[in-house]
C-alpha positions in Angstrom: -13.6 -16.4 12.6 -10.6 -17.1 14.9 -8.7 -14.1 16.1 -4.9 -14.7 16.1 -3.0 -13.0 18.9 0.7 -12.8 18.2 3.1 -12.4 21.2 4.9 -14.1 24.0 2.8 -16.5 25.9 3.9 -15.4 29.3 3.5 -11.7 28.6 1.1 -9.9 31.0 -0.4 -7.8 28.2 -1.2 -10.9 26.1 -2.9 -12.5 29.1 -5.1 -9.5 29.4 -6.0 -9.5 25.7 -6.8 -13.3 25.8 -8.9 -12.8 29.0 -11.0 -10.1 27.2 -11.5 -12.3 24.2 -12.6 -15.2 26.4 -15.0 -13.0 28.3 -16.6 -11.9 25.0 -16.9 -15.6 23.9 -14.6 -15.0 20.9 -12.4 -17.8 19.4 -8.7 -17.0 19.5 -5.4 -18.6 18.8 -2.2 -17.5 20.5 0.7 -17.5 18.1 4.0 -17.5 20.1 6.4 -14.8 18.9 10.0 -14.4 19.9 10.6 -10.7 19.2 14.3 -11.0 19.8 14.6 -13.4 16.9 12.7 -11.2 14.4 9.9 -13.7 14.4 7.4 -10.9 14.0 8.4 -10.2 10.4 8.4 -13.9 9.6 5.0 -14.5 11.1 3.5 -11.6 9.1 5.0 -13.1 5.9 3.8 -16.6 6.8 0.3 -15.3 7.6 0.2 -13.4 4.2 1.2 -16.6 2.4 -1.6 -18.5 4.2 -4.2 -16.0 3.1 -3.0 -15.4 -0.5 -1.6 -18.8 -1.2 2.0 -17.7 -1.7 1.0 -15.7 -4.8 1.5 -12.0 -5.6 -2.1 -11.3 -5.0 -3.5 -9.1 -2.2 -6.2 -9.7 0.3 -8.6 -7.4 2.1 -8.3 -9.5 5.3 -6.1 -7.5 7.7 -3.3 -8.9 9.9 -3.6 -7.4 13.4 -0.3 -7.0 15.2 -0.2 -5.4 18.7 3.1 -4.2 20.2 3.2 -3.4 23.9 6.3 -1.6 25.0 7.3 1.5 27.0 9.6 2.4 24.1 6.9 2.9 21.4 4.4 5.7 20.9 0.6 5.2 21.4 -0.3 4.8 17.7 -2.4 2.6 15.5 -0.9 2.2 12.0 -2.6 0.6 9.0 0.0 -0.5 6.5 -1.6 -0.6 3.0 -0.1 -1.9 -0.2 1.5 0.6 -2.4 -0.4 2.0 -5.4 0.7 0.5 -8.7 0.1 1.2 -12.4 0.5 -2.2 -14.0 0.1 -5.8 -12.9 3.2 -8.0 -12.7 3.5 -11.6 -13.7 1.3 -13.8 -11.4 -1.1 -10.9 -10.5 -4.7 -10.5 -11.8 -5.3 -7.8 -14.4 -7.6 -6.1 -11.8 -4.8 -5.7 -9.3 -4.4 -2.0 -10.0 -8.0 -1.2 -9.3 -8.2 -3.7 -6.4 -5.4 -2.0 -4.6 -6.8 1.5 -5.1 -10.2 0.3 -3.9 -8.7 -1.2 -0.8 -6.7 2.0 -0.1 -9.7 4.2 -0.6 -11.8 2.1 1.8 -9.5 3.2 4.6 -8.4 6.7 3.7 -11.9 7.9 2.9 -12.9 7.3 6.5 -13.4 10.7 8.3 -11.3 9.8 11.3 -8.3 8.6 9.2 -4.9 10.4 9.2 -3.4 9.9 5.8 0.3 9.3 5.7 1.2 9.6 2.0 4.6 8.2 1.3 6.6 9.0 -1.8 10.2 7.9 -2.8 12.8 10.7 -2.6 13.8 10.1 -6.2 10.2 10.7 -7.5 8.8 14.0 -8.5 6.3 14.9 -5.8 4.0 16.4 -8.4 3.4 13.0 -9.9 3.1 11.1 -6.6 0.1 8.8 -6.8 -0.2 8.8 -3.0 -0.4 12.6 -2.8 -2.9 12.7 -5.7 -5.2 10.2 -4.0 -4.9 12.0 -0.7 -6.0 15.3 -2.3 -8.9 13.5 -4.1 -10.4 12.1 -0.9 -9.5 15.2 1.2 -9.2 18.3 -0.9 -8.8 20.5 2.3 -5.8 18.5 3.5 -7.4 18.1 6.9 -6.2 14.5 7.3 -2.8 14.6 5.8 -1.3 18.1 6.5 0.8 18.1 9.6 2.5 20.9 11.4 5.6 20.0 9.4 4.1 18.6 6.1 7.2 16.8 4.8 9.3 14.5 6.9 12.3 12.8 5.4 13.2 9.3 6.4 16.0 6.9 5.4 14.7 3.4 5.2 16.7 0.3 4.9 18.0 -0.5 1.4 17.1 -3.7 -0.3 20.6 -4.8 0.4 20.1 -4.1 4.1 16.9 -6.1 4.0 18.6 -9.0 2.3 21.3 -8.9 5.0 18.7 -8.8 7.7 20.0 -5.5 9.1 18.4 -5.0 12.5 15.9 -2.1 12.8 17.8 -0.7 15.8 20.9 -0.5 13.6 18.9 1.0 10.7 17.5 3.7 13.0 21.0 4.6 14.2 22.3 4.8 10.7 19.3 7.0 9.8 20.1 9.4 12.6 23.7 9.5 11.6 22.8 10.2 8.0 20.7 13.2 8.7 23.0 14.6 11.4 26.1 14.5 9.0 24.3 15.3 5.8 25.5 18.7 4.2 22.0 19.0 2.7 19.8 18.0 5.6 22.0 18.6 8.6 20.1 21.8 9.6 16.8 19.8 9.5 18.1 16.8 11.4 15.9 17.4 14.4 12.8 17.3 12.2 13.8 14.3 10.2 13.7 10.5 10.6 11.4 7.7 11.5 11.5 8.4 15.2 10.5 12.0 14.8 7.7 11.1 12.4 6.3 8.6 14.9 6.2 11.2 17.6 4.7 13.8 15.3 1.9 11.4 14.2 1.2 10.5 17.8 0.8 14.2 18.8 -1.3 14.9 15.7 -3.5 11.9 16.6 -4.0 13.3 20.1 -5.0 16.7 18.8 -7.5 15.0 16.4 -9.0 13.0 19.2 -9.4 16.0 21.4 -11.1 17.9 18.5 -13.5 15.0 17.9 -14.5 14.5 21.5 -17.4 16.9 21.5 -18.9 15.3 18.3 -18.3 11.8 19.8 -20.0 12.8 23.0 -23.0 14.3 21.1 -23.3 11.1 19.1 -23.3 9.0 22.3 -25.9 11.2 23.9 -28.1 11.0 20.8 -27.9 7.2 20.8 -28.8 7.1 24.5 -31.8 9.3 24.0 -33.0 7.2 21.0 -32.7 4.0 23.1 -34.5 5.6 26.1 -37.3 6.8 23.7 -37.6 3.3 22.3 -37.8 1.8 25.8 -40.5 4.3 26.7 -42.6 3.1 23.8 -42.2 -0.5 25.0 -43.9 0.4 28.2 -43.2 -0.7 31.8 -41.9 -4.3 32.4 -44.5 -6.9 33.2 -44.6 -8.1 36.8 -43.6 -11.7 37.4 -46.7 -13.9 38.1 -46.1 -15.3 41.6 -49.0 -17.7 41.2 -52.5 -17.8 42.7 -52.9 -18.9 46.3 -56.1 -20.7 47.3 
């Protein structure tokens, strides 16, 4: 399998990634990306078409996108397809179960942090995302944050069709919450930027809480390997030959 690295060819971060891949003997392909020209979104769309054949099907093969910038938080995000109830034209009849199986394969992992997204015009009681999150984690360990609900204002379909820049979209989102008579008093705890920082801090706390168990697992593995080596005995001396 060839690993595709998307980014600018002259970027130092990409050079480091490619060097690591080369040292491990892995095949890779550098896909040049001009971030300023919104090539990232196009490349993701093109890669999806290459895998699914320009159909409305889904694929379990992930597309890895790494963003290196001093302006983003340290976070790994897995964007999964939205849960659906019926197959649309061009999709297999099994698409509903296929999507749920794919989502479960990620959210059931013990180290996952579940970000359940529901439209603001939907009754939260009937949210499929919340329902699934509660099924795989009844205690709420992986999806309850310090502030459980964070409102965000995404781009509308009209904005997407007009290729409204994300920077402009984020500015409009901040203005919306700041001037809203309903959410103005919550503006500091609303928006995509606040959510990203909240998730990053939550991830840090989860990692700190898991360090003892990770250390214990590593020590156990080392002990098992050392025990296995003891059973193999001492290494045989190299035969230097017999002198006459």
